[in-house]
All heavy atoms as TSV, in Angstrom:
chain	resi	resn	atom	element	x	y	z
A	1	MET	N	N	0.834	-1.183	0.000
A	1	MET	CA	C	0.000	0.000	0.000
A	1	MET	C	C	0.876	1.242	0.000
A	1	MET	O	O	1.884	1.302	0.699
A	1	MET	CB	C	-0.902	-0.014	1.232
A	1	MET	CG	C	-1.880	1.106	1.260
A	1	MET	SD	S	-3.109	0.925	2.541
A	1	MET	CE	C	-2.314	1.748	3.886
A	2	LYS	N	N	0.476	2.239	-0.786
A	2	LYS	CA	C	1.209	3.493	-0.827
A	2	LYS	C	C	1.026	4.271	0.462
A	2	LYS	O	O	0.038	4.130	1.165
A	2	LYS	CB	C	0.693	4.369	-1.965
A	2	LYS	CG	C	1.180	3.997	-3.313
A	2	LYS	CD	C	0.928	5.045	-4.355
A	2	LYS	CE	C	-0.403	5.715	-4.298
A	2	LYS	NZ	N	-0.681	6.573	-5.448
A	3	LYS	N	N	1.986	5.126	0.740
A	3	LYS	CA	C	1.869	6.023	1.881
A	3	LYS	C	C	0.965	7.195	1.509
A	3	LYS	O	O	0.941	7.636	0.363
A	3	LYS	CB	C	3.265	6.534	2.237
A	3	LYS	CG	C	3.328	7.340	3.490
A	3	LYS	CD	C	4.754	7.737	3.792
A	3	LYS	CE	C	4.786	8.584	5.027
A	3	LYS	NZ	N	6.134	9.045	5.322
A	4	LYS	N	N	0.204	7.708	2.494
A	4	LYS	CA	C	-0.662	8.859	2.230
A	4	LYS	C	C	0.192	10.075	1.923
A	4	LYS	O	O	1.197	10.316	2.576
A	4	LYS	CB	C	-1.558	9.135	3.426
A	4	LYS	CG	C	-2.568	8.053	3.675
A	4	LYS	CD	C	-3.441	8.387	4.829
A	4	LYS	CE	C	-4.428	7.287	5.098
A	4	LYS	NZ	N	-5.227	7.529	6.272
A	5	GLU	N	N	-0.233	10.832	0.941
A	5	GLU	CA	C	0.507	12.010	0.501
A	5	GLU	C	C	-0.203	13.270	0.989
A	5	GLU	O	O	-1.416	13.400	0.848
A	5	GLU	CB	C	0.587	12.002	-1.021
A	5	GLU	CG	C	1.380	13.126	-1.595
A	5	GLU	CD	C	1.402	13.080	-3.111
A	5	GLU	OE1	O	0.883	12.128	-3.698
A	5	GLU	OE2	O	1.929	14.034	-3.690
A	6	ILE	N	N	0.536	14.200	1.583
A	6	ILE	CA	C	-0.028	15.460	2.058
A	6	ILE	C	C	0.427	16.568	1.120
A	6	ILE	O	O	1.624	16.750	0.901
A	6	ILE	CB	C	0.398	15.758	3.507
A	6	ILE	CG1	C	-0.139	14.665	4.424
A	6	ILE	CG2	C	-0.103	17.117	3.945
A	6	ILE	CD1	C	0.292	14.789	5.859
A	7	VAL	N	N	-0.559	17.276	0.546
A	7	VAL	CA	C	-0.267	18.348	-0.412
A	7	VAL	C	C	-1.019	19.612	-0.002
A	7	VAL	O	O	-1.938	19.570	0.799
A	7	VAL	CB	C	-0.669	17.944	-1.851
A	7	VAL	CG1	C	0.182	16.809	-2.353
A	7	VAL	CG2	C	-2.139	17.598	-1.931
A	8	GLU	N	N	-0.602	20.727	-0.560
A	8	GLU	CA	C	-1.241	22.011	-0.288
A	8	GLU	C	C	-2.100	22.389	-1.483
A	8	GLU	O	O	-1.697	22.207	-2.630
A	8	GLU	CB	C	-0.167	23.071	-0.056
A	8	GLU	CG	C	-0.696	24.378	0.458
A	8	GLU	CD	C	0.429	25.322	0.838
A	8	GLU	OE1	O	1.133	25.025	1.805
A	8	GLU	OE2	O	0.578	26.343	0.137
A	9	GLY	N	N	-3.289	22.907	-1.201
A	9	GLY	CA	C	-4.193	23.307	-2.273
A	9	GLY	C	C	-5.041	24.492	-1.873
A	9	GLY	O	O	-5.000	24.948	-0.734
A	10	GLN	N	N	-5.829	24.970	-2.817
A	10	GLN	CA	C	-6.703	26.107	-2.583
A	10	GLN	C	C	-8.148	25.683	-2.806
A	10	GLN	O	O	-8.477	25.052	-3.808
A	10	GLN	CB	C	-6.366	27.259	-3.521
A	10	GLN	CG	C	-7.210	28.486	-3.264
A	10	GLN	CD	C	-6.792	29.665	-4.137
A	10	GLN	OE1	O	-6.025	29.509	-5.064
A	10	GLN	NE2	N	-7.314	30.816	-3.830
A	11	VAL	N	N	-9.020	26.050	-1.865
A	11	VAL	CA	C	-10.434	25.709	-1.961
A	11	VAL	C	C	-11.076	26.549	-3.061
A	11	VAL	O	O	-10.944	27.772	-3.075
A	11	VAL	CB	C	-11.148	25.954	-0.608
A	11	VAL	CG1	C	-12.633	25.685	-0.731
A	11	VAL	CG2	C	-10.534	25.097	0.476
A	12	ILE	N	N	-11.765	25.873	-3.975
A	12	ILE	CA	C	-12.412	26.545	-5.093
A	12	ILE	C	C	-13.902	26.719	-4.832
A	12	ILE	O	O	-14.466	27.775	-5.076
A	12	ILE	CB	C	-12.227	25.736	-6.394
A	12	ILE	CG1	C	-10.761	25.685	-6.748
A	12	ILE	CG2	C	-13.037	26.324	-7.524
A	12	ILE	CD1	C	-10.475	24.802	-7.912
A	13	GLU	N	N	-14.531	25.647	-4.316
A	13	GLU	CA	C	-15.985	25.651	-4.185
A	13	GLU	C	C	-16.387	24.882	-2.934
A	13	GLU	O	O	-15.778	23.873	-2.591
A	13	GLU	CB	C	-16.584	24.970	-5.427
A	13	GLU	CG	C	-18.072	24.910	-5.457
A	13	GLU	CD	C	-18.579	24.179	-6.701
A	13	GLU	OE1	O	-17.781	23.649	-7.483
A	13	GLU	OE2	O	-19.803	24.160	-6.858
A	14	SER	N	N	-17.412	25.381	-2.261
A	14	SER	CA	C	-17.971	24.705	-1.097
A	14	SER	C	C	-19.195	23.914	-1.539
A	14	SER	O	O	-20.099	24.461	-2.164
A	14	SER	CB	C	-18.363	25.741	-0.046
A	14	SER	OG	O	-18.956	25.124	1.057
A	15	LEU	N	N	-19.227	22.618	-1.203
A	15	LEU	CA	C	-20.313	21.732	-1.576
A	15	LEU	C	C	-21.083	21.315	-0.330
A	15	LEU	O	O	-20.637	21.561	0.788
A	15	LEU	CB	C	-19.742	20.501	-2.296
A	15	LEU	CG	C	-18.908	20.794	-3.541
A	15	LEU	CD1	C	-18.204	19.538	-4.011
A	15	LEU	CD2	C	-19.770	21.368	-4.634
A	16	PRO	N	N	-22.252	20.679	-0.465
A	16	PRO	CA	C	-23.021	20.250	0.717
A	16	PRO	C	C	-22.272	19.225	1.567
A	16	PRO	O	O	-21.369	18.533	1.090
A	16	PRO	CB	C	-24.271	19.614	0.107
A	16	PRO	CG	C	-24.355	20.122	-1.273
A	16	PRO	CD	C	-22.965	20.424	-1.707
A	17	ASP	N	N	-22.672	19.130	2.843
A	17	ASP	CA	C	-22.145	18.144	3.793
A	17	ASP	C	C	-20.645	18.287	4.040
A	17	ASP	O	O	-19.910	17.297	4.078
A	17	ASP	CB	C	-22.457	16.721	3.340
A	17	ASP	CG	C	-23.932	16.442	3.287
A	17	ASP	OD1	O	-24.664	17.043	4.091
A	17	ASP	OD2	O	-24.358	15.630	2.442
A	18	THR	N	N	-20.170	19.500	4.227
A	18	THR	CA	C	-18.764	19.832	4.512
A	18	THR	C	C	-17.800	19.162	3.539
A	18	THR	O	O	-16.761	18.635	3.926
A	18	THR	CB	C	-18.372	19.489	5.962
A	18	THR	OG1	O	-18.478	18.078	6.165
A	18	THR	CG2	C	-19.216	20.248	6.961
A	19	THR	N	N	-18.145	19.191	2.265
A	19	THR	CA	C	-17.232	18.733	1.224
A	19	THR	C	C	-16.842	19.936	0.374
A	19	THR	O	O	-17.562	20.934	0.306
A	19	THR	CB	C	-17.877	17.651	0.340
A	19	THR	OG1	O	-19.067	18.154	-0.233
A	19	THR	CG2	C	-18.178	16.401	1.144
A	20	PHE	N	N	-15.693	19.833	-0.262
A	20	PHE	CA	C	-15.132	20.963	-0.995
A	20	PHE	C	C	-14.458	20.487	-2.267
A	20	PHE	O	O	-13.991	19.351	-2.352
A	20	PHE	CB	C	-14.090	21.694	-0.133
A	20	PHE	CG	C	-14.653	22.215	1.150
A	20	PHE	CD1	C	-14.645	21.440	2.296
A	20	PHE	CD2	C	-15.206	23.482	1.211
A	20	PHE	CE1	C	-15.170	21.911	3.484
A	20	PHE	CE2	C	-15.742	23.961	2.388
A	20	PHE	CZ	C	-15.723	23.180	3.528
A	21	ARG	N	N	-14.393	21.382	-3.249
A	21	ARG	CA	C	-13.589	21.155	-4.439
A	21	ARG	C	C	-12.304	21.949	-4.234
A	21	ARG	O	O	-12.347	23.156	-3.991
A	21	ARG	CB	C	-14.336	21.620	-5.683
A	21	ARG	CG	C	-13.693	21.185	-6.946
A	21	ARG	CD	C	-14.596	21.294	-8.140
A	21	ARG	NE	N	-15.930	20.740	-7.951
A	21	ARG	CZ	C	-16.238	19.440	-8.075
A	21	ARG	NH1	N	-15.302	18.580	-8.378
A	21	ARG	NH2	N	-17.478	19.026	-7.906
A	22	VAL	N	N	-11.160	21.266	-4.315
A	22	VAL	CA	C	-9.862	21.863	-4.005
A	22	VAL	C	C	-8.953	21.750	-5.217
A	22	VAL	O	O	-8.858	20.688	-5.841
A	22	VAL	CB	C	-9.212	21.152	-2.788
A	22	VAL	CG1	C	-7.857	21.761	-2.466
A	22	VAL	CG2	C	-10.122	21.223	-1.573
A	23	LYS	N	N	-8.276	22.852	-5.548
A	23	LYS	CA	C	-7.309	22.844	-6.652
A	23	LYS	C	C	-5.936	22.511	-6.090
A	23	LYS	O	O	-5.401	23.231	-5.256
A	23	LYS	CB	C	-7.286	24.198	-7.346
A	23	LYS	CG	C	-6.386	24.246	-8.551
A	23	LYS	CD	C	-6.585	25.525	-9.315
A	23	LYS	CE	C	-5.696	25.613	-10.518
A	23	LYS	NZ	N	-6.039	24.678	-11.561
A	24	VAL	N	N	-5.394	21.384	-6.559
A	24	VAL	CA	C	-4.064	20.923	-6.143
A	24	VAL	C	C	-3.206	20.851	-7.398
A	24	VAL	O	O	-3.412	19.995	-8.251
A	24	VAL	CB	C	-4.138	19.538	-5.463
A	24	VAL	CG1	C	-2.754	19.033	-5.132
A	24	VAL	CG2	C	-4.999	19.603	-4.217
A	25	GLY	N	N	-2.247	21.751	-7.498
A	25	GLY	CA	C	-1.414	21.794	-8.698
A	25	GLY	C	C	-2.255	22.187	-9.903
A	25	GLY	O	O	-2.879	23.239	-9.922
A	26	ASP	N	N	-2.303	21.300	-10.903
A	26	ASP	CA	C	-3.075	21.592	-12.114
A	26	ASP	C	C	-4.369	20.792	-12.181
A	26	ASP	O	O	-5.042	20.795	-13.204
A	26	ASP	CB	C	-2.224	21.306	-13.352
A	26	ASP	CG	C	-1.752	19.859	-13.396
A	26	ASP	OD1	O	-1.855	19.175	-12.359
A	26	ASP	OD2	O	-1.291	19.422	-14.454
A	27	ARG	N	N	-4.748	20.116	-11.097
A	27	ARG	CA	C	-5.984	19.322	-11.101
A	27	ARG	C	C	-6.895	19.697	-9.939
A	27	ARG	O	O	-6.462	20.351	-8.995
A	27	ARG	CB	C	-5.667	17.824	-11.047
A	27	ARG	CG	C	-4.941	17.418	-9.800
A	27	ARG	CD	C	-4.495	15.982	-9.871
A	27	ARG	NE	N	-3.704	15.701	-8.682
A	27	ARG	CZ	C	-3.754	14.577	-8.022
A	27	ARG	NH1	N	-4.530	13.615	-8.436
A	27	ARG	NH2	N	-3.015	14.403	-6.970
A	28	GLU	N	N	-8.152	19.291	-10.044
A	28	GLU	CA	C	-9.126	19.557	-8.987
A	28	GLU	C	C	-9.507	18.233	-8.344
A	28	GLU	O	O	-9.718	17.242	-9.038
A	28	GLU	CB	C	-10.370	20.222	-9.569
A	28	GLU	CG	C	-10.137	21.620	-10.044
A	28	GLU	CD	C	-11.399	22.273	-10.553
A	28	GLU	OE1	O	-12.483	21.691	-10.400
A	28	GLU	OE2	O	-11.288	23.370	-11.114
A	29	ILE	N	N	-9.600	18.231	-7.012
A	29	ILE	CA	C	-9.986	17.026	-6.291
A	29	ILE	C	C	-11.181	17.330	-5.407
A	29	ILE	O	O	-11.507	18.482	-5.150
A	29	ILE	CB	C	-8.830	16.458	-5.439
A	29	ILE	CG1	C	-8.453	17.429	-4.330
A	29	ILE	CG2	C	-7.635	16.112	-6.292
A	29	ILE	CD1	C	-7.563	16.819	-3.278
A	30	TRP	N	N	-11.840	16.290	-4.940
A	30	TRP	CA	C	-12.962	16.377	-4.025
A	30	TRP	C	C	-12.416	16.056	-2.640
A	30	TRP	O	O	-11.738	15.041	-2.458
A	30	TRP	CB	C	-14.011	15.359	-4.457
A	30	TRP	CG	C	-15.197	15.279	-3.593
A	30	TRP	CD1	C	-16.312	16.039	-3.678
A	30	TRP	CD2	C	-15.407	14.383	-2.506
A	30	TRP	NE1	N	-17.203	15.666	-2.712
A	30	TRP	CE2	C	-16.665	14.650	-1.977
A	30	TRP	CE3	C	-14.647	13.386	-1.927
A	30	TRP	CZ2	C	-17.176	13.959	-0.892
A	30	TRP	CZ3	C	-15.153	12.697	-0.847
A	30	TRP	CH2	C	-16.416	12.994	-0.348
A	31	ALA	N	N	-12.695	16.926	-1.644
A	31	ALA	CA	C	-12.155	16.730	-0.297
A	31	ALA	C	C	-13.226	16.986	0.753
A	31	ALA	O	O	-14.135	17.781	0.541
A	31	ALA	CB	C	-10.966	17.661	-0.062
A	32	TYR	N	N	-13.088	16.296	1.886
A	32	TYR	CA	C	-14.004	16.492	2.998
A	32	TYR	C	C	-13.216	16.915	4.226
A	32	TYR	O	O	-11.989	16.769	4.278
A	32	TYR	CB	C	-14.807	15.218	3.280
A	32	TYR	CG	C	-13.975	14.035	3.718
A	32	TYR	CD1	C	-13.759	13.784	5.065
A	32	TYR	CD2	C	-13.405	13.163	2.799
A	32	TYR	CE1	C	-12.992	12.705	5.477
A	32	TYR	CE2	C	-12.648	12.095	3.201
A	32	TYR	CZ	C	-12.447	11.862	4.545
A	32	TYR	OH	O	-11.683	10.795	4.953
A	33	LEU	N	N	-13.908	17.454	5.232
A	33	LEU	CA	C	-13.249	17.913	6.456
A	33	LEU	C	C	-12.907	16.741	7.356
A	33	LEU	O	O	-13.694	15.799	7.473
A	33	LEU	CB	C	-14.165	18.862	7.244
A	33	LEU	CG	C	-14.194	20.313	6.823
A	33	LEU	CD1	C	-15.118	21.091	7.740
A	33	LEU	CD2	C	-12.830	20.921	6.838
A	34	SER	N	N	-11.773	16.819	8.035
A	34	SER	CA	C	-11.417	15.791	9.011
A	34	SER	C	C	-12.287	15.952	10.257
A	34	SER	O	O	-12.898	16.990	10.484
A	34	SER	CB	C	-9.938	15.899	9.370
A	34	SER	OG	O	-9.705	17.070	10.102
A	35	GLY	N	N	-12.339	14.923	11.075
A	35	GLY	CA	C	-13.176	14.919	12.264
A	35	GLY	C	C	-12.830	15.996	13.270
A	35	GLY	O	O	-13.709	16.630	13.848
A	36	LYS	N	N	-11.542	16.251	13.494
A	36	LYS	CA	C	-11.143	17.274	14.464
A	36	LYS	C	C	-11.538	18.669	14.005
A	36	LYS	O	O	-11.871	19.522	14.817
A	36	LYS	CB	C	-9.641	17.217	14.725
A	36	LYS	CG	C	-9.254	16.064	15.599
A	36	LYS	CD	C	-7.879	16.251	16.153
A	36	LYS	CE	C	-7.618	15.164	17.160
A	36	LYS	NZ	N	-6.421	15.378	17.913
A	37	MET	N	N	-11.510	18.902	12.701
A	37	MET	CA	C	-11.919	20.218	12.201
A	37	MET	C	C	-13.425	20.403	12.368
A	37	MET	O	O	-13.895	21.502	12.629
A	37	MET	CB	C	-11.503	20.387	10.746
A	37	MET	CG	C	-9.995	20.502	10.609
A	37	MET	SD	S	-9.471	20.876	8.949
A	37	MET	CE	C	-9.924	22.587	8.849
A	38	ARG	N	N	-14.194	19.327	12.234
A	38	ARG	CA	C	-15.639	19.412	12.458
A	38	ARG	C	C	-15.942	19.660	13.929
A	38	ARG	O	O	-16.786	20.477	14.273
A	38	ARG	CB	C	-16.325	18.125	12.028
A	38	ARG	CG	C	-16.449	17.961	10.559
A	38	ARG	CD	C	-17.216	16.705	10.260
A	38	ARG	NE	N	-17.130	16.384	8.859
A	38	ARG	CZ	C	-18.084	15.766	8.199
A	38	ARG	NH1	N	-19.175	15.395	8.814
A	38	ARG	NH2	N	-17.943	15.507	6.933
A	39	LEU	N	N	-15.267	18.925	14.823
A	39	LEU	CA	C	-15.514	19.063	16.256
A	39	LEU	C	C	-15.176	20.453	16.774
A	39	LEU	O	O	-15.828	20.967	17.678
A	39	LEU	CB	C	-14.721	18.025	17.045
A	39	LEU	CG	C	-15.220	16.586	16.949
A	39	LEU	CD1	C	-14.264	15.648	17.670
A	39	LEU	CD2	C	-16.607	16.462	17.532
A	40	ASN	N	N	-14.123	21.065	16.227
A	40	ASN	CA	C	-13.692	22.389	16.675
A	40	ASN	C	C	-14.291	23.524	15.855
A	40	ASN	O	O	-13.896	24.678	16.014
A	40	ASN	CB	C	-12.168	22.476	16.656
A	40	ASN	CG	C	-11.551	21.562	17.686
A	40	ASN	OD1	O	-11.987	21.526	18.827
A	40	ASN	ND2	N	-10.545	20.790	17.286
A	41	TYR	N	N	-15.247	23.218	14.991
A	41	TYR	CA	C	-15.977	24.221	14.197
A	41	TYR	C	C	-15.050	25.123	13.390
A	41	TYR	O	O	-15.227	26.338	13.353
A	41	TYR	CB	C	-16.885	25.066	15.089
A	41	TYR	CG	C	-17.905	24.255	15.836
A	41	TYR	CD1	C	-17.768	24.017	17.191
A	41	TYR	CD2	C	-18.997	23.704	15.172
A	41	TYR	CE1	C	-18.701	23.251	17.880
A	41	TYR	CE2	C	-19.933	22.947	15.845
A	41	TYR	CZ	C	-19.778	22.726	17.199
A	41	TYR	OH	O	-20.698	21.972	17.871
A	42	ILE	N	N	-14.043	24.532	12.754
A	42	ILE	CA	C	-13.142	25.287	11.885
A	42	ILE	C	C	-13.881	25.564	10.577
A	42	ILE	O	O	-14.362	24.645	9.921
A	42	ILE	CB	C	-11.850	24.505	11.593
A	42	ILE	CG1	C	-11.163	24.080	12.890
A	42	ILE	CG2	C	-10.914	25.315	10.708
A	42	ILE	CD1	C	-10.665	25.198	13.735
A	43	LYS	N	N	-14.000	26.822	10.228
A	43	LYS	CA	C	-14.724	27.218	9.020
A	43	LYS	C	C	-13.772	27.300	7.832
A	43	LYS	O	O	-12.664	27.825	7.947
A	43	LYS	CB	C	-15.413	28.570	9.210
A	43	LYS	CG	C	-16.375	28.605	10.374
A	43	LYS	CD	C	-17.517	27.642	10.169
A	43	LYS	CE	C	-18.471	27.719	11.344
A	43	LYS	NZ	N	-19.353	26.586	11.425
A	44	ILE	N	N	-14.211	26.787	6.707
A	44	ILE	CA	C	-13.452	26.830	5.460
A	44	ILE	C	C	-14.310	27.570	4.439
A	44	ILE	O	O	-15.488	27.244	4.269
A	44	ILE	CB	C	-13.148	25.410	4.940
A	44	ILE	CG1	C	-12.384	24.588	5.978
A	44	ILE	CG2	C	-12.387	25.460	3.632
A	44	ILE	CD1	C	-10.959	24.991	6.173
A	45	VAL	N	N	-13.732	28.544	3.777
A	45	VAL	CA	C	-14.439	29.293	2.742
A	45	VAL	C	C	-13.626	29.236	1.448
A	45	VAL	O	O	-12.410	29.004	1.485
A	45	VAL	CB	C	-14.673	30.768	3.161
A	45	VAL	CG1	C	-15.599	30.835	4.354
A	45	VAL	CG2	C	-13.382	31.471	3.468
A	46	PRO	N	N	-14.264	29.404	0.295
A	46	PRO	CA	C	-13.517	29.415	-0.969
A	46	PRO	C	C	-12.411	30.472	-0.946
A	46	PRO	O	O	-12.607	31.591	-0.486
A	46	PRO	CB	C	-14.585	29.748	-2.010
A	46	PRO	CG	C	-15.851	29.224	-1.410
A	46	PRO	CD	C	-15.708	29.474	0.067
A	47	GLY	N	N	-11.235	30.072	-1.390
A	47	GLY	CA	C	-10.073	30.951	-1.387
A	47	GLY	C	C	-9.069	30.585	-0.312
A	47	GLY	O	O	-7.923	31.028	-0.369
A	48	ASP	N	N	-9.465	29.785	0.682
A	48	ASP	CA	C	-8.546	29.376	1.747
A	48	ASP	C	C	-7.491	28.407	1.216
A	48	ASP	O	O	-7.767	27.583	0.339
A	48	ASP	CB	C	-9.303	28.665	2.882
A	48	ASP	CG	C	-10.027	29.627	3.791
A	48	ASP	OD1	O	-9.782	30.839	3.708
A	48	ASP	OD2	O	-10.850	29.146	4.600
A	49	ILE	N	N	-6.295	28.507	1.773
A	49	ILE	CA	C	-5.220	27.560	1.478
A	49	ILE	C	C	-5.293	26.469	2.545
A	49	ILE	O	O	-5.323	26.761	3.742
A	49	ILE	CB	C	-3.841	28.257	1.511
A	49	ILE	CG1	C	-3.821	29.442	0.551
A	49	ILE	CG2	C	-2.728	27.270	1.190
A	49	ILE	CD1	C	-4.004	29.090	-0.901
A	50	VAL	N	N	-5.311	25.193	2.122
A	50	VAL	CA	C	-5.477	24.077	3.051
A	50	VAL	C	C	-4.456	22.978	2.765
A	50	VAL	O	O	-3.906	22.896	1.668
A	50	VAL	CB	C	-6.909	23.486	2.953
A	50	VAL	CG1	C	-7.945	24.474	3.431
A	50	VAL	CG2	C	-7.227	23.030	1.553
A	51	LEU	N	N	-4.207	22.143	3.780
A	51	LEU	CA	C	-3.417	20.934	3.605
A	51	LEU	C	C	-4.378	19.775	3.412
A	51	LEU	O	O	-5.323	19.603	4.193
A	51	LEU	CB	C	-2.537	20.669	4.825
A	51	LEU	CG	C	-1.348	21.598	5.027
A	51	LEU	CD1	C	-0.580	21.182	6.276
A	51	LEU	CD2	C	-0.435	21.578	3.835
A	52	VAL	N	N	-4.137	18.978	2.374
A	52	VAL	CA	C	-5.025	17.874	2.024
A	52	VAL	C	C	-4.234	16.574	2.044
A	52	VAL	O	O	-3.140	16.496	1.484
A	52	VAL	CB	C	-5.643	18.090	0.624
A	52	VAL	CG1	C	-6.549	16.941	0.247
A	52	VAL	CG2	C	-6.386	19.394	0.556
A	53	GLU	N	N	-4.795	15.573	2.696
A	53	GLU	CA	C	-4.207	14.236	2.727
A	53	GLU	C	C	-4.896	13.424	1.637
A	53	GLU	O	O	-6.095	13.154	1.728
A	53	GLU	CB	C	-4.462	13.629	4.102
A	53	GLU	CG	C	-3.796	12.326	4.344
A	53	GLU	CD	C	-4.038	11.861	5.756
A	53	GLU	OE1	O	-5.213	11.637	6.107
A	53	GLU	OE2	O	-3.072	11.732	6.504
A	54	LEU	N	N	-4.156	13.058	0.589
A	54	LEU	CA	C	-4.739	12.340	-0.543
A	54	LEU	C	C	-4.914	10.864	-0.212
A	54	LEU	O	O	-4.094	10.274	0.485
A	54	LEU	CB	C	-3.858	12.488	-1.777
A	54	LEU	CG	C	-3.729	13.894	-2.341
A	54	LEU	CD1	C	-2.789	13.887	-3.526
A	54	LEU	CD2	C	-5.072	14.451	-2.731
A	55	SER	N	N	-5.977	10.280	-0.731
A	55	SER	CA	C	-6.258	8.865	-0.526
A	55	SER	C	C	-5.281	8.020	-1.348
A	55	SER	O	O	-5.035	8.320	-2.516
A	55	SER	CB	C	-7.691	8.562	-0.958
A	55	SER	OG	O	-7.903	7.186	-1.020
A	56	PRO	N	N	-4.732	6.946	-0.758
A	56	PRO	CA	C	-3.836	6.085	-1.543
A	56	PRO	C	C	-4.588	5.254	-2.576
A	56	PRO	O	O	-3.996	4.745	-3.519
A	56	PRO	CB	C	-3.178	5.199	-0.496
A	56	PRO	CG	C	-4.095	5.221	0.665
A	56	PRO	CD	C	-4.798	6.541	0.630
A	57	TYR	N	N	-5.905	5.129	-2.431
A	57	TYR	CA	C	-6.700	4.313	-3.336
A	57	TYR	C	C	-7.265	5.104	-4.505
A	57	TYR	O	O	-7.398	4.581	-5.604
A	57	TYR	CB	C	-7.850	3.651	-2.566
A	57	TYR	CG	C	-7.370	2.828	-1.419
A	57	TYR	CD1	C	-7.559	3.250	-0.111
A	57	TYR	CD2	C	-6.688	1.635	-1.631
A	57	TYR	CE1	C	-7.100	2.501	0.948
A	57	TYR	CE2	C	-6.219	0.874	-0.577
A	57	TYR	CZ	C	-6.433	1.310	0.711
A	57	TYR	OH	O	-5.974	0.573	1.757
A	58	ASP	N	N	-7.644	6.360	-4.262
A	58	ASP	CA	C	-8.219	7.200	-5.303
A	58	ASP	C	C	-7.560	8.578	-5.238
A	58	ASP	O	O	-7.822	9.343	-4.314
A	58	ASP	CB	C	-9.726	7.332	-5.110
A	58	ASP	CG	C	-10.409	8.077	-6.242
A	58	ASP	OD1	O	-9.715	8.468	-7.207
A	58	ASP	OD2	O	-11.634	8.265	-6.167
A	59	PRO	N	N	-6.701	8.922	-6.189
A	59	PRO	CA	C	-5.992	10.211	-6.128
A	59	PRO	C	C	-6.878	11.424	-6.354
A	59	PRO	O	O	-6.424	12.545	-6.231
A	59	PRO	CB	C	-4.945	10.084	-7.232
A	59	PRO	CG	C	-5.483	9.059	-8.154
A	59	PRO	CD	C	-6.313	8.113	-7.336
A	60	ASN	N	N	-8.160	11.224	-6.666
A	60	ASN	CA	C	-9.075	12.342	-6.881
A	60	ASN	C	C	-9.880	12.684	-5.641
A	60	ASN	O	O	-10.746	13.546	-5.694
A	60	ASN	CB	C	-10.027	12.043	-8.035
A	60	ASN	CG	C	-9.285	11.925	-9.346
A	60	ASN	OD1	O	-8.335	12.648	-9.589
A	60	ASN	ND2	N	-9.701	10.986	-10.165
A	61	LYS	N	N	-9.612	12.024	-4.519
A	61	LYS	CA	C	-10.315	12.282	-3.267
A	61	LYS	C	C	-9.303	12.530	-2.164
A	61	LYS	O	O	-8.202	12.001	-2.184
A	61	LYS	CB	C	-11.220	11.116	-2.893
A	61	LYS	CG	C	-12.359	10.934	-3.848
A	61	LYS	CD	C	-13.291	9.861	-3.382
A	61	LYS	CE	C	-14.430	9.726	-4.373
A	61	LYS	NZ	N	-15.327	8.633	-4.007
A	62	GLY	N	N	-9.719	13.330	-1.175
A	62	GLY	CA	C	-8.807	13.618	-0.070
A	62	GLY	C	C	-9.557	14.114	1.147
A	62	GLY	O	O	-10.777	14.258	1.153
A	63	ARG	N	N	-8.766	14.377	2.205
A	63	ARG	CA	C	-9.307	14.865	3.469
A	63	ARG	C	C	-8.553	16.127	3.863
A	63	ARG	O	O	-7.317	16.139	3.890
A	63	ARG	CB	C	-9.117	13.778	4.534
A	63	ARG	CG	C	-9.543	14.217	5.908
A	63	ARG	CD	C	-9.523	13.088	6.878
A	63	ARG	NE	N	-8.203	12.454	6.909
A	63	ARG	CZ	C	-7.939	11.346	7.592
A	63	ARG	NH1	N	-8.884	10.749	8.262
A	63	ARG	NH2	N	-6.738	10.846	7.588
A	64	ILE	N	N	-9.296	17.181	4.170
A	64	ILE	CA	C	-8.687	18.448	4.605
A	64	ILE	C	C	-8.295	18.299	6.065
A	64	ILE	O	O	-9.153	18.035	6.914
A	64	ILE	CB	C	-9.661	19.618	4.408
A	64	ILE	CG1	C	-9.990	19.784	2.926
A	64	ILE	CG2	C	-9.065	20.905	4.969
A	64	ILE	CD1	C	-11.057	20.808	2.636
A	65	ILE	N	N	-6.994	18.462	6.348
A	65	ILE	CA	C	-6.525	18.262	7.718
A	65	ILE	C	C	-6.089	19.546	8.402
A	65	ILE	O	O	-5.949	19.564	9.619
A	65	ILE	CB	C	-5.376	17.230	7.765
A	65	ILE	CG1	C	-4.218	17.639	6.867
A	65	ILE	CG2	C	-5.881	15.857	7.401
A	65	ILE	CD1	C	-3.005	16.766	6.997
A	66	ARG	N	N	-5.872	20.631	7.633
A	66	ARG	CA	C	-5.435	21.878	8.247
A	66	ARG	C	C	-5.713	23.048	7.320
A	66	ARG	O	O	-5.590	22.927	6.106
A	66	ARG	CB	C	-3.944	21.797	8.545
A	66	ARG	CG	C	-3.400	22.996	9.292
A	66	ARG	CD	C	-1.950	22.732	9.694
A	66	ARG	NE	N	-1.331	23.924	10.181
A	66	ARG	CZ	C	-1.413	24.339	11.445
A	66	ARG	NH1	N	-2.076	23.636	12.320
A	66	ARG	NH2	N	-0.805	25.425	11.822
A	67	ARG	N	N	-6.081	24.179	7.918
A	67	ARG	CA	C	-6.247	25.432	7.168
A	67	ARG	C	C	-5.058	26.319	7.476
A	67	ARG	O	O	-4.662	26.456	8.612
A	67	ARG	CB	C	-7.540	26.120	7.576
A	67	ARG	CG	C	-7.802	27.383	6.773
A	67	ARG	CD	C	-9.033	28.067	7.226
A	67	ARG	NE	N	-8.719	28.738	8.505
A	67	ARG	CZ	C	-9.592	29.403	9.230
A	67	ARG	NH1	N	-10.842	29.463	8.856
A	67	ARG	NH2	N	-9.228	29.987	10.339
A	68	LYS	N	N	-4.482	26.913	6.452
A	68	LYS	CA	C	-3.317	27.792	6.663
A	68	LYS	C	C	-3.745	29.232	6.743
A	68	LYS	O	O	-4.748	29.641	6.322
A	68	LYS	CB	C	-2.314	27.616	5.537
A	68	LYS	CG	C	-1.549	26.349	5.670
A	68	LYS	CD	C	-0.396	26.381	4.737
A	68	LYS	CE	C	0.667	25.453	5.280
A	68	LYS	NZ	N	1.860	25.509	4.528
């Protein structure tokens, strides 16, 4: 199994159920908020720079783990 990759991206669009479209490099991925960010009510708006942990199984999906 591949190791999870952490990359930096910019939020483009906010979707329902705390999911987001994030631009990483030259591609767009679908990302959701991590549990700790939900529990601590961290707000994400389009234009924010975030750290995304990419899935080793599907490179088009990820989890937002930190807002910069």
